[in-house]
N, C-alpha and C positions, 0 to 999 in steps of 0.2 A: 541033045546037044547040050553039053556042059559049058557054062559061062562063069567066068571068075569076075567079081567086081573089084576094082583097084582104086584106091585114092591116092594121089601123088602129093608129096610135100617137097618143095624145092627150096634150098638155102644156098645162097651164094655168099662166100666168106673172103678167102685170101688170095693165093697165087693161081697158077694154071691148074686145070683139071685133068684127070685122066679116068678112064672107066675102071672101076675096081670096087671090091667091098669096102665097107667103112673102115677108116684107120683114122690117125690122128691128122692126116692131111686131107680128109674128105673121102667121098665115095657113097656107095649105096647101102641102104639097110632096109629090111622089110619086117613087118610085124602081121601075124595072122590074127584077124578080128573074129572071124568064124569060119565055118566050113568052106565057104566060097567068097570070103571077102578078105583082102589084104591091104595094108597101108605100105607103100613103098616111098622111101625118102631118099633124096640124093642131096648130098652137100658138095658144092663145087667152090671155086675160087673166084674172087672177084674179077680177076682178069679173063675169066672164061665168058664166052658168049651165053647169054641166058637161054638161048635157043638150044645151044649145045648141051647144057645142063638138063633142060627139058627133055632132049632126045635120049640122054643117058637114063633118065628116070622111066621114060617109056620103054626103052630097051630093056631094063631090069624087069619091068612089068610084063613084057612079052616073054622073056626067058622064064619067069616065075610061072607064068600061065602054062608053058609047056612042060616045065618040071613037075607041075602038079596034076599033069593029065588033062588039062582043059584045051579046048580047040579055039576058043575066043575070049577076050577079055573086053570089059567096058570101064572106062574111066568115070568114077563117080564124082570126083572133085579134083581140082588142081589148086594147091595153096602155094604161092610164090612168095617167100618171105624175104626176097633180096631188097 
């Protein structure tokens, strides 16, 4: 069984948020740390619910897990910078 390890970083900034890749108005981004470790970041807007932003970050982590051929992922840390 292959497991990927993912660290989440959550940033809440301006207006409402939608799920999408990072752009000037927020979204998700990821960075590969090593063969089975990734950092997923999600920047949301201040009017967004913090739970919604965290859910978006976890959703991207799950998508990334599937895209990379893994069957499971483990969150190693969650940094909320709101």
